[in-house]
N, CA, C and O of each residue as an XYZ file, in Angstrom:
636
protein
N     267.988    -62.963   -124.594
C     266.528    -64.076   -125.167
C     265.382    -64.277   -124.262
O     264.321    -64.891   -124.379
N     266.080    -63.361   -123.041
C     264.788    -63.978   -121.820
C     263.539    -62.709   -122.150
O     262.328    -62.925   -122.203
N     263.953    -61.897   -122.269
C     262.934    -60.626   -122.847
C     262.459    -60.839   -124.293
O     261.237    -60.978   -124.228
N     262.717    -60.894   -125.092
C     262.624    -61.824   -126.659
C     261.145    -62.960   -126.432
O     260.090    -62.877   -127.060
N     261.470    -63.925   -125.408
C     260.851    -64.856   -125.053
C     259.447    -64.741   -124.306
O     258.417    -65.374   -124.540
N     259.761    -63.442   -123.032
C     259.060    -63.303   -122.812
C     257.795    -62.512   -123.132
O     256.641    -62.822   -122.834
N     258.221    -61.434   -123.794
C     257.109    -60.942   -125.401
C     256.171    -61.599   -125.812
O     254.942    -61.565   -125.751
N     257.382    -62.556   -126.489
C     256.527    -63.219   -127.226
C     255.710    -64.357   -126.737
O     255.114    -64.997   -127.604
N     255.549    -64.803   -125.214
C     254.457    -65.297   -124.792
C     253.876    -64.536   -123.970
O     253.202    -65.052   -123.078
N     253.982    -63.257   -124.056
C     252.537    -62.687   -123.156
C     252.113    -62.232   -124.736
O     251.405    -61.228   -124.662
N     252.286    -62.577   -125.884
C     251.969    -61.726   -127.242
C     250.846    -62.765   -127.495
O     249.730    -62.525   -127.958
N     251.452    -64.219   -127.025
C     250.361    -65.108   -127.258
C     249.346    -65.646   -126.294
O     248.544    -66.570   -126.429
N     249.666    -64.541   -124.916
C     248.642    -64.571   -124.204
C     247.743    -63.711   -124.491
O     246.757    -63.979   -123.805
N     247.520    -62.658   -125.257
C     246.651    -61.402   -125.896
C     245.791    -61.760   -127.023
O     244.645    -61.445   -127.343
N     247.146    -62.895   -127.782
C     245.936    -63.553   -128.553
C     245.556    -64.190   -128.457
O     245.095    -64.731   -129.462
N     245.344    -64.821   -127.092
C     244.521    -66.084   -127.243
C     243.010    -64.713   -126.514
O     241.832    -64.827   -126.853
N     243.379    -63.912   -125.822
C     242.442    -63.519   -125.198
C     241.215    -63.198   -125.981
O     240.006    -63.415   -125.910
N     242.637    -62.169   -127.289
C     240.938    -61.904   -128.316
C     240.666    -62.700   -128.511
O     239.489    -62.339   -128.520
N     240.579    -64.065   -128.819
C     239.838    -64.990   -129.202
C     238.643    -64.889   -128.858
O     237.648    -64.922   -129.582
N     238.740    -64.709   -127.250
C     237.344    -64.728   -125.974
C     236.829    -63.844   -126.155
O     235.637    -64.100   -126.325
N     237.037    -62.838   -126.230
C     236.567    -61.323   -126.069
C     234.675    -61.687   -126.490
O     234.492    -62.456   -127.433
N     233.781    -61.279   -125.974
C     232.806    -61.023   -125.989
C     231.888    -59.773   -125.899
O     231.030    -60.271   -125.170
N     231.484    -58.590   -126.105
C     231.487    -57.330   -126.452
C     230.081    -57.175   -125.647
O     229.588    -58.164   -125.104
N     229.527    -56.050   -125.595
C     228.074    -55.978   -125.534
C     227.073    -55.434   -126.270
O     227.223    -54.589   -127.152
N     225.816    -56.027   -125.826
C     224.516    -55.563   -126.941
C     224.682    -54.608   -127.773
O     224.698    -53.511   -127.215
N     224.822    -54.579   -128.955
C     224.446    -53.229   -129.545
C     222.761    -52.896   -129.881
O     221.972    -53.639   -130.465
N     222.490    -51.467   -129.284
C     221.437    -51.441   -129.109
C     221.230    -50.622   -130.196
O     221.862    -49.567   -130.251
N     220.063    -51.073   -131.519
C     219.448    -50.902   -132.674
C     218.208    -50.312   -132.245
O     217.563    -50.496   -131.212
N     218.018    -49.636   -133.146
C     217.538    -48.063   -133.295
C     216.803    -48.154   -134.695
O     217.575    -48.465   -135.602
N     215.437    -47.948   -135.095
C     214.753    -48.199   -135.797
C     213.243    -46.770   -135.737
O     212.757    -46.099   -134.826
N     212.994    -46.881   -137.181
C     212.219    -45.343   -137.117
C     210.484    -46.207   -138.037
O     210.057    -46.280   -139.189
N     210.124    -46.580   -136.943
C     209.046    -47.333   -137.538
C     207.810    -46.548   -137.582
O     207.057    -46.638   -138.552
N     207.508    -45.625   -136.381
C     206.318    -45.161   -136.513
C     206.149    -43.324   -136.322
O     205.333    -42.704   -135.640
N     207.098    -42.884   -137.081
C     207.363    -41.242   -136.845
C     208.333    -40.797   -136.364
O     208.537    -39.590   -136.495
N     209.730    -42.027   -135.281
C     210.161    -41.096   -134.299
C     211.228    -42.873   -134.332
O     210.933    -43.985   -134.769
N     212.279    -42.418   -133.750
C     213.721    -43.288   -133.714
C     213.151    -44.423   -132.671
O     212.489    -43.765   -131.869
N     213.113    -45.204   -132.455
C     213.361    -45.809   -131.069
C     213.915    -47.111   -130.570
O     213.801    -48.106   -131.285
N     214.493    -47.185   -129.429
C     215.421    -48.411   -129.398
C     214.479    -50.077   -129.900
O     213.552    -50.225   -129.105
N     214.521    -51.169   -130.886
C     214.019    -52.219   -130.948
C     213.320    -53.331   -129.984
O     212.338    -54.073   -129.997
N     214.516    -52.969   -129.064
C     214.657    -53.793   -127.855
C     213.892    -53.110   -127.435
O     213.699    -53.948   -126.554
N     213.197    -52.324   -127.180
C     212.034    -51.384   -125.686
C     211.197    -51.584   -127.024
O     211.625    -50.592   -127.613
N     210.507    -52.033   -127.719
C     209.465    -52.004   -128.820
C     208.349    -53.005   -127.554
O     208.522    -53.892   -126.719
N     207.634    -52.490   -127.887
C     206.265    -52.991   -126.673
C     205.026    -53.825   -127.640
O     205.283    -54.088   -128.815
N     203.934    -54.135   -127.147
C     202.507    -54.512   -127.792
C     201.779    -53.211   -128.409
O     200.913    -53.338   -129.275
N     202.170    -51.976   -127.923
C     201.614    -51.401   -127.888
C     201.949    -50.595   -129.589
O     201.292    -50.743   -130.619
N     202.916    -49.938   -129.416
C     203.662    -49.961   -130.512
C     203.239    -50.259   -131.927
O     202.781    -49.603   -132.862
N     203.719    -52.041   -131.617
C     203.028    -52.789   -132.855
C     201.535    -52.467   -133.109
O     201.307    -52.441   -134.318
N     200.368    -52.196   -132.290
C     199.215    -51.781   -132.570
C     199.228    -50.878   -133.294
O     198.618    -51.108   -134.338
N     199.764    -49.681   -133.202
C     199.765    -48.619   -133.730
C     200.676    -48.860   -134.782
O     200.166    -48.557   -135.861
N     201.387    -49.124   -134.844
C     202.405    -49.523   -135.930
C     201.287    -50.610   -137.347
O     201.492    -50.586   -138.561
N     200.401    -51.269   -136.756
C     199.226    -51.750   -137.759
C     198.253    -50.907   -138.229
O     197.674    -50.759   -139.305
N     198.221    -50.369   -137.099
C     196.751    -49.026   -137.622
C     197.401    -48.070   -138.651
O     196.439    -47.362   -138.946
N     198.090    -47.776   -139.125
C     199.441    -46.759   -139.565
C     198.568    -46.048   -140.898
O     198.216    -47.106   -141.418
N     198.229    -45.423   -141.419
C     197.959    -44.722   -142.561
C     198.680    -44.338   -143.664
O     199.049    -43.164   -143.718
N     199.085    -45.454   -144.976
C     200.122    -44.937   -145.717
C     199.094    -44.043   -147.287
O     198.126    -44.168   -148.038
N     200.410    -43.056   -146.880
C     199.740    -42.335   -148.490
C     200.772    -43.058   -149.494
O     201.877    -43.521   -149.213
N     200.145    -43.033   -150.687
C     201.242    -43.335   -152.215
C     200.748    -42.442   -152.943
O     199.598    -42.610   -153.351
N     201.446    -41.311   -153.287
C     201.304    -40.329   -153.969
C     201.874    -40.541   -155.159
O     202.829    -39.775   -155.288
N     201.704    -41.304   -156.179
C     201.898    -41.717   -157.112
C     200.437    -42.174   -157.779
O     200.030    -42.003   -158.928
N     199.655    -42.960   -156.379
C     198.448    -43.578   -156.851
C     198.008    -42.727   -157.237
O     197.577    -42.846   -158.384
N     197.813    -41.146   -156.440
C     196.777    -40.082   -155.615
C     197.194    -39.369   -157.897
O     196.569    -39.057   -158.910
N     198.311    -39.486   -157.502
C     198.635    -39.032   -158.830
C     197.765    -39.536   -160.555
O     197.209    -38.822   -161.390
N     198.002    -41.077   -160.516
C     197.542    -41.469   -161.160
C     195.620    -41.661   -161.387
O     194.977    -41.957   -162.394
N     195.210    -41.369   -160.090
C     193.503    -41.277   -160.252
C     193.503    -39.520   -160.710
O     192.844    -39.002   -161.612
N     193.895    -39.250   -160.324
C     193.691    -37.466   -161.355
C     193.903    -37.747   -162.461
O     193.192    -37.140   -163.262
N     194.719    -38.548   -162.945
C     195.216    -38.258   -164.842
C     193.653    -39.093   -165.014
O     192.790    -38.357   -165.493
N     193.313    -40.134   -164.776
C     192.098    -40.695   -164.972
C     191.063    -39.856   -164.669
O     190.012    -40.491   -164.582
N     190.914    -38.466   -164.436
C     189.316    -37.949   -163.913
C     188.570    -38.586   -163.352
O     187.362    -38.624   -163.587
N     189.489    -39.550   -162.028
C     188.457    -39.828   -161.755
C     187.747    -38.428   -160.311
O     186.639    -38.300   -159.791
N     188.903    -37.748   -160.168
C     188.226    -36.893   -159.041
C     187.228    -35.645   -159.876
O     187.373    -34.879   -160.828
N     186.334    -35.927   -159.035
C     184.979    -35.102   -159.633
C     184.387    -33.547   -158.741
O     183.665    -32.614   -159.093
N     185.272    -33.947   -157.198
C     184.775    -33.036   -156.094
C     185.552    -32.899   -155.735
O     186.519    -33.620   -155.982
N     185.606    -31.412   -154.564
C     186.351    -31.001   -153.422
C     185.307    -31.243   -152.389
O     184.169    -31.712   -152.339
N     186.198    -30.716   -151.580
C     186.466    -30.606   -149.648
C     187.384    -29.541   -149.257
O     188.489    -30.001   -148.971
N     187.314    -28.488   -149.167
C     187.860    -27.848   -148.504
C     187.385    -27.417   -147.260
O     186.194    -27.184   -147.055
N     188.295    -27.297   -146.395
C     188.492    -27.695   -144.248
C     189.310    -26.161   -143.792
O     190.452    -26.191   -143.332
N     188.522    -24.803   -144.001
C     188.982    -23.593   -143.619
C     188.848    -23.188   -142.420
O     188.445    -24.032   -141.619
N     189.032    -22.302   -142.095
C     189.073    -21.181   -141.008
C     189.127    -19.924   -141.640
O     189.315    -19.492   -142.777
N     188.849    -19.392   -140.273
C     188.617    -17.063   -140.916
C     190.063    -17.136   -140.115
O     190.547    -16.005   -140.157
N     190.833    -17.937   -139.485
C     192.229    -16.835   -139.123
C     193.197    -17.798   -139.837
O     194.353    -17.969   -139.448
N     192.630    -18.450   -140.961
C     193.609    -19.772   -141.734
C     194.688    -18.686   -142.330
O     194.121    -17.668   -142.725
N     196.166    -18.673   -142.488
C     196.615    -17.231   -143.192
C     196.796    -18.051   -144.592
O     197.133    -17.460   -145.618
N     196.566    -19.345   -144.564
C     196.729    -19.547   -145.755
C     195.552    -20.359   -146.505
O     195.671    -21.182   -147.412
N     194.674    -20.008   -146.027
C     193.661    -20.945   -146.410
C     193.221    -20.205   -148.170
O     192.840    -20.815   -149.169
N     193.473    -18.683   -147.978
C     192.878    -18.011   -149.016
C     193.399    -18.438   -150.477
O     192.716    -18.650   -151.479
N     194.723    -18.503   -150.331
C     195.074    -18.924   -151.701
C     194.436    -20.373   -152.166
O     194.003    -20.491   -153.312
N     194.401    -21.301   -151.376
C     193.860    -22.332   -151.625
C     192.448    -22.336   -152.012
O     192.088    -23.154   -152.858
N     191.661    -21.578   -151.532
C     190.014    -21.301   -152.096
C     190.123    -20.946   -153.296
O     189.537    -21.453   -154.253
N     191.054    -19.851   -153.315
C     191.062    -19.468   -154.664
C     191.073    -20.064   -156.011
O     190.321    -19.946   -156.978
N     192.436    -20.921   -155.728
C     192.451    -21.745   -156.828
C     191.671    -22.954   -156.911
O     191.350    -23.570   -157.928
N     191.375    -23.244   -155.547
C     190.331    -24.134   -156.420
C     189.145    -23.596   -156.257
O     188.849    -24.526   -155.508
N     188.120    -22.911   -156.263
C     187.525    -21.712   -157.121
C     187.315    -21.574   -158.493
O     186.282    -21.776   -159.132
N     188.957    -21.023   -159.058
C     189.307    -21.282   -160.095
C     189.095    -22.370   -161.172
O     188.499    -22.326   -162.247
N     189.731    -23.306   -160.584
C     189.565    -24.857   -161.225
C     188.829    -25.448   -161.859
O     188.979    -26.454   -162.553
N     187.587    -24.545   -161.539
C     185.753    -25.052   -161.552
C     185.436    -26.511   -161.567
O     184.844    -27.273   -162.331
N     186.256    -26.633   -160.070
C     185.189    -28.168   -159.822
C     184.453    -28.136   -158.888
O     184.836    -27.732   -157.791
N     182.985    -28.639   -159.163
C     182.684    -28.085   -158.130
C     183.444    -29.085   -156.627
O     184.212    -30.036   -156.484
N     182.679    -28.177   -155.779
C     183.050    -28.429   -154.337
C     182.784    -27.763   -153.270
O     181.908    -26.953   -153.575
N     183.096    -27.648   -152.053
C     182.021    -27.804   -150.845
C     183.494    -26.625   -149.672
O     184.558    -26.698   -150.287
N     183.641    -25.882   -148.564
C     184.246    -25.126   -148.432
C     183.492    -25.087   -146.642
O     182.548    -24.510   -146.101
N     184.281    -25.805   -146.338
C     183.732    -26.184   -144.516
C     184.451    -25.719   -144.165
O     185.656    -25.779   -144.408
N     183.381    -24.624   -142.917
C     184.492    -24.023   -142.048
C     184.073    -24.327   -140.627
O     183.033    -24.151   -139.993
N     185.667    -25.025   -140.260
C     185.746    -25.906   -139.170
C     185.314    -24.799   -137.708
O     185.417    -25.416   -136.648
N     185.012    -23.794   -137.599
C     184.858    -22.970   -136.709
C     183.438    -23.486   -135.847
O     183.008    -23.576   -134.697
N     183.018    -23.770   -137.372
C     181.947    -23.994   -136.601
C     181.564    -25.700   -135.633
O     182.432    -26.449   -135.185
N     180.200    -25.893   -135.552
C     180.040    -26.972   -135.117
C     180.324    -28.619   -135.944
O     181.082    -29.577   -135.789
N     178.934    -28.122   -137.091
C     179.023    -29.270   -138.028
C     179.970    -29.001   -138.882
O     180.248    -29.836   -139.743
N     180.564    -27.935   -138.816
C     182.268    -28.230   -139.819
C     183.076    -29.038   -139.045
O     183.506    -30.072   -139.555
N     183.438    -28.680   -137.603
C     184.063    -29.564   -136.693
C     184.054    -30.634   -136.781
O     185.073    -31.261   -137.069
N     182.726    -31.279   -136.528
C     181.828    -32.607   -136.479
C     182.680    -33.376   -138.456
O     183.168    -34.485   -138.675
N     182.519    -32.341   -139.295
C     182.658    -33.048   -140.699
C     184.461    -33.537   -140.199
O     184.920    -34.679   -140.221
N     185.163    -32.295   -139.793
C     186.616    -32.572   -139.818
C     187.089    -34.139   -139.429
O     187.802    -34.973   -139.986
N     186.286    -34.096   -138.134
C     186.548    -35.182   -137.191
C     186.201    -36.521   -138.322
O     186.646    -37.624   -138.004
N     185.877    -36.469   -138.856
C     184.799    -37.912   -139.423
C     186.011    -37.810   -140.683
O     186.801    -38.677   -140.308
N     186.416    -37.397   -141.589
C     187.399    -36.976   -142.547
C     188.911    -37.187   -141.579
O     189.747    -37.626   -142.368
N     189.310    -37.088   -140.685
C     190.293    -36.992   -139.746
C     191.454    -35.607   -140.219
O     192.684    -35.619   -140.269
N     190.317    -34.317   -140.563
C     191.132    -33.502   -140.738
C     191.827    -32.881   -139.464
O     191.087    -32.569   -138.531
N     193.518    -32.624   -139.318
C     194.222    -32.132   -138.249
C     194.998    -30.523   -138.527
O     196.002    -30.020   -138.024
N     193.908    -29.964   -139.680
C     194.708    -29.157   -140.045
C     193.903    -27.788   -141.030
O     192.790    -27.963   -141.526
N     194.471    -26.815   -141.147
C     193.507    -26.250   -142.226
C     195.037    -25.627   -143.325
O     196.170    -25.805   -142.876
N     194.884    -25.084   -144.411
C     193.620    -25.561   -144.915
C     194.285    -27.067   -145.621
O     195.461    -27.282   -145.913
N     192.520    -28.437   -145.845
C     192.907    -29.364   -146.053
C     192.188    -29.806   -146.942
O     191.073    -30.296   -146.762
N     192.817    -29.661   -148.108
C     191.611    -30.801   -149.365
C     191.487    -31.470   -149.666
O     192.316    -31.977   -150.422
N     190.137    -32.176   -149.287
C     190.345    -33.301   -149.926
C     188.858    -33.738   -150.931
O     187.642    -33.702   -150.743
N     189.960    -34.232   -152.286
C     189.616    -34.726   -153.312
C     188.881    -35.155   -153.181
O     188.642    -35.296   -151.982
N     187.900    -35.725   -154.073
C     186.996    -36.953   -153.663
C     186.488    -37.478   -155.606
O     186.263    -36.953   -156.697
N     186.543    -38.677   -155.017
C     185.851    -39.329   -156.664
C     185.004    -39.573   -157.352
O     184.787    -38.368   -157.220
N     184.180    -39.954   -158.057
C     182.882    -40.313   -158.182
C     181.999    -40.628   -157.165
O     180.995    -40.025   -156.788
N     182.352    -41.340   -156.892
C     181.324    -42.434   -155.582
C     181.526    -42.048   -153.955
O     181.289    -42.587   -152.874
N     181.986    -41.047   -154.338
C     182.583    -40.394   -152.722
C     183.626    -40.875   -152.223
O     183.815    -40.214   -151.202
N     184.414    -41.619   -152.320
C     185.722    -41.673   -151.943
C     186.601    -40.652   -151.848
O     186.311    -39.653   -152.506
N     187.744    -40.622   -151.116
C     188.859    -40.052   -150.540
C     189.639    -40.856   -151.749
O     189.679    -42.086   -151.793
N     190.461    -39.702   -153.053
C     191.145    -40.023   -153.565
C     192.560    -39.071   -153.263
O     193.631    -39.625   -153.511
N     192.585    -38.072   -152.890
C     194.001    -37.486   -152.135
C     193.774    -36.377   -151.261
O     192.750    -35.693   -151.258
N     194.308    -36.297   -150.862
C     194.776    -34.844   -149.417
C     195.827    -34.087   -150.094
O     196.681    -34.353   -150.940
N     195.505    -33.150   -149.497
C     196.374    -31.836   -150.039
C     196.408    -30.846   -148.887
O     195.305    -30.595   -148.402
N     197.619    -30.144   -148.278
C     197.197    -28.640   -148.225
C     197.666    -27.748   -148.234
O     197.607    -26.831   -147.415
N     198.250    -27.841   -149.208
C     198.648    -26.258   -150.010
C     198.269    -25.934   -151.619
O     197.600    -26.722   -152.288
N     198.669    -24.964   -152.020
C     198.506    -24.813   -153.325
C     199.395    -25.495   -153.755
O     199.235    -25.595   -154.971
N     200.433    -26.136   -153.358
C     201.720    -26.284   -154.777
C     201.597    -27.887   -154.545
O     202.152    -28.703   -155.280
N     200.452    -28.374   -152.945
C     200.288    -30.084   -153.434
C     199.113    -30.027   -154.049
O     198.646    -31.130   -154.331
N     198.232    -28.727   -154.469
C     196.809    -29.179   -155.445
C     197.649    -29.140   -156.542
O     197.648    -30.065   -157.354
N     198.410    -28.117   -156.668
C     198.161    -28.295   -158.731
C     198.726    -29.021   -159.506
O     198.743    -28.743   -160.705
N     199.544    -30.528   -158.835
C     199.777    -31.753   -159.942
C     198.289    -32.314   -159.770
O     197.960    -32.974   -160.756
N     197.209    -32.225   -158.695
C     196.948    -33.016   -158.744
C     195.468    -32.487   -159.503
O     194.550    -33.286   -159.686
N     195.412    -31.618   -159.748
C     194.096    -30.463   -160.067
C     194.230    -29.953   -161.262
O     193.240    -29.576   -161.888
N     195.759    -29.845   -161.871
C     195.865    -29.091   -163.500
C     195.502    -30.563   -164.710
O     195.113    -30.420   -165.869
N     195.832    -32.187   -163.855
C     195.456    -32.904   -165.026
C     193.848    -32.920   -165.094
O     193.373    -32.761   -166.218
N     193.260    -33.034   -164.385
C     191.909    -32.793   -164.537
C     190.894    -32.156   -164.419
O     189.698    -32.440   -164.346
N     191.807    -30.740   -164.395
C     190.957    -29.516   -165.632
C     191.635    -30.058   -166.664
O     190.881    -31.014   -166.845
N     192.702    -30.223   -167.700
C     192.789    -30.411   -168.991
C     191.974    -31.518   -169.226
O     191.322    -31.345   -170.255
N     191.769    -32.492   -168.731
C     190.814    -33.216   -169.200
C     189.618    -32.763   -169.371
O     189.575    -32.422   -170.553
N     188.903    -32.616   -169.020
C     187.858    -32.115   -168.960
C     187.214    -30.658   -169.794
O     186.048    -30.285   -169.917
N     188.705    -29.951   -170.363
C     188.371    -28.943   -170.956
C     188.849    -29.692   -172.119
O     188.611    -28.974   -173.090
N     189.692    -31.336   -172.705
C     189.835    -31.968   -173.565
C     188.214    -32.503   -174.126
O     187.748    -32.391   -175.259
N     187.513    -33.172   -172.763
C     186.701    -33.620   -173.366
C     185.163    -32.494   -173.358
O     183.995    -32.868   -173.462
N     185.677    -31.065   -173.201
C     184.562    -30.728   -172.986
C     184.294    -30.040   -175.240
O     183.237    -29.971   -175.867
N     185.574    -29.743   -175.671
C     185.813    -29.477   -176.687
C     185.519    -30.750   -178.264
O     185.073    -30.434   -179.367
N     185.952    -32.125   -177.805
C     186.170    -33.515   -178.499
C     184.146    -33.631   -178.843
O     183.673    -34.611   -179.419
């Protein structure tokens, strides 16, 4: 009987200890500005970076293209860029007016800085007022943006 009573006493003691258990703080990570970072170590500089971030909304760019708001393009390219010729060829065949900017020149580099272009090829589709409607970096990204515009222009010329 003594063995059972001592085991029950030990069990009661352990249950009481369980009620007062305190764990360690949980580390919470969040992907806020492009990489995972501990939320506890979030600082003012990162808050500022988060506030200045650029957000791109692909459905709105597709809508702008469908409304034929896109009237021209600017293609930023380099002579040594292996992906530039297909994009240049596609935009040339689209019939849209546009400019090809060579970022190897000083003027082209200044223009690329002004439009925050970081890689080539980069095609910036411009609206009637000269504002940026959308941005693409490959033929695959350009096709859904350009095809509605070209199709709409053909329908307008037939009517």
